[in-house]
C-alpha angles and dihedrals in degrees: 000000000000113000093208091079088080096054093087090059091051092047090055090058095054101178117021146218135020118184137167131189100185121098115272115274114267096239101178091056092052097057105092096147140014093257093072107107124231098213130042121251094248127042135157116271090243091053089047091052091053106026104018122117088268096026125137094261092049097047091047092048090234090124112012117201103253137128095255094047092047088058088052089048093053090055090050088049091054092052092047092050092050088054088046090055092048092049088051094056091047090050090050091052087053092051090053092051091046090050093051092049092043091054090051091047093055091056096036113024100194123158090242092057092044091052092049091047092053094046089051088050088056091050095046094047093049090047091049095050091047090050092053095044092051087058101041095047095044116109111266123258124258095250140008109246116230127225130026109322135169086253092058093048088047091054092045092052087050090067089057097047093043090055088044093052092053094047092047092052093048096045090046090061091046093051089063088065100029121029090195089082092064097098090052094048089050091049093049091048093050092048092049091049095046094049095042091049092049089048091053093046099043093060088058098055 
């Protein structure tokens, strides 16, 4: 199966991965006056479409923008980001398996290894998309933290591994017709794995 069918999903999530390990902000204790804002100044467009002041969940009254509801949302956010983190580790394991099979495929291009490599690619792409969507659709945090933080490094690395995922899928299709693209496909895969693994690890330390 062609790997490029997943590229559209990756393009939709144009900058990946937001994760947070600390306990959810205690929103109620931070409201000392009416001037305290309920949403941060900057949020992802996907979060704005769902959770913004005029987002879908506000307009439909499913999640009204109130102090109490924002406390609930922060708890939901924490759960979603735990799932985001777990999905990241599962996806990383899939990348390792795919790399091992891919290395064997280069030296011994059998139909069995090719099928295994393609099936692992489907698994990795699905895991990657799930990991990203759990982040992009999570409720926004209470505030945007200033300075250099693990979260910001995590997000910067996301730009690298997102580009790498797209390149790896495209080059993987091209290799089938032109083996000369193999070195580029391998380089893109290694870059993706390294940046993704670093993004997963940095958020833990």
